[in-house]
N, C-alpha and C positions, 0 to 999 in steps of 0.2 A: 288602550292596551299598548304596552311597550314593544320595542323592537327586540327580537331575539338575536342571539349571537350568530345563528346560522343565516340570518338576514343581512348581516354585516359583510359576509363573504360571498364570493362567486359560487356558482353551482359546482364548478370544477374544484375549487378549494375545499368545499364541503365534501365532495365525493372522495377526493384524495385523503382527507382526514378520516373519513369513515373506513376506507380501505386500509389505511395505516393502522387504525385501531383494531380492525378485525385481524390483521396480520401481526399485531403487536404482542403475541404470546409465543414463546418457543415451542409449545406443544402444537400450535396451529401451523407454524412453519414446518415442523416435523411431519405433520399430517400432509401438508401440501407437497413436501418433498417426496414422501412415500407414494402419494397418488401420481405425481409426475414420473417417478421412477417405474411405477407399475405399468404405465402406458395403457391401462385398461381399467375397467370398473372393478372395485374390490369391495368385500363386505366384512367378514369376521376377522381379518388378519391384523387390523390396527391395534387391538388390545395386546396381542402377542408381540407384535413388532415394537411397539412403543413402551410397553410395560406400565401403562396407565390403566386406571379402573375404567370399566365400561361406561359408567355414568359420566366420568370426566371426558372421555373420548366423545360421547354423545353430545355433551354441552359444546365442545369445541367444533364438532361437525355442524351443529345447529348454527353457530355463529358464522361459519364459513359459507354455509348454504344460504343464510339470510342475506348476506352481502352479494351472493351470486357467484362466488369463486368456484364452488363445487355444485354438482348436481347429484341428486339421490333418486334411485329407482327402486320401488318396492318389488321384491322377488320372494314371494311366499311370506315367511315370517321375518325375513331380514331385508336390509336395504343395502344396495350396492352404490358406492360413491365413485365419482370420477371428476376430473377437472372440467369445468365449463369452458371449453376452448374459446368461444367467442368473447366471453367476459375476460378471460385471461389475456387475450390479445388487446382488449380495450384497456385493461389495467396496465399492461406493459406500455402502451402508448401514453397513458396519463403520466406514469412515473418517468418515462423517457423524456417527455416534454418538460417536466420539472427539472430533471438533471441537465437537459440540453440548455436550459436558461443559464445555468452556472457557467457552462463552457462558453456561451456567447458573451456573458458579462465579463469574463476574465480574458478574453482574446485581446483586449486592448493593453494588457499587461499593467494597467493602472490600478488593479485591485490589490487589496492588502494582503 
């Protein structure tokens, strides 16, 4: 059996790529921003706030939940969503680590 592309890269590189893919749609960014601004769990307001169809919102929520950026809690017939704080901090650290590499590389002033 051959080697897969994910085997060619580190665990961290694969995780960053999966996170970037999950965050790579403007609707998902809007959902994350809405959840961050709400500072609490929300349920039915996303459709009204974003103007997208319920099915579209549900699909994007599923993607964000699968990667762990948000959590969902069933409350009766609806689900309340909020930012998964521990994952959010982990993601922040991963991306900061990536961006910090650029700063370190260019400190020598020899970069192009």
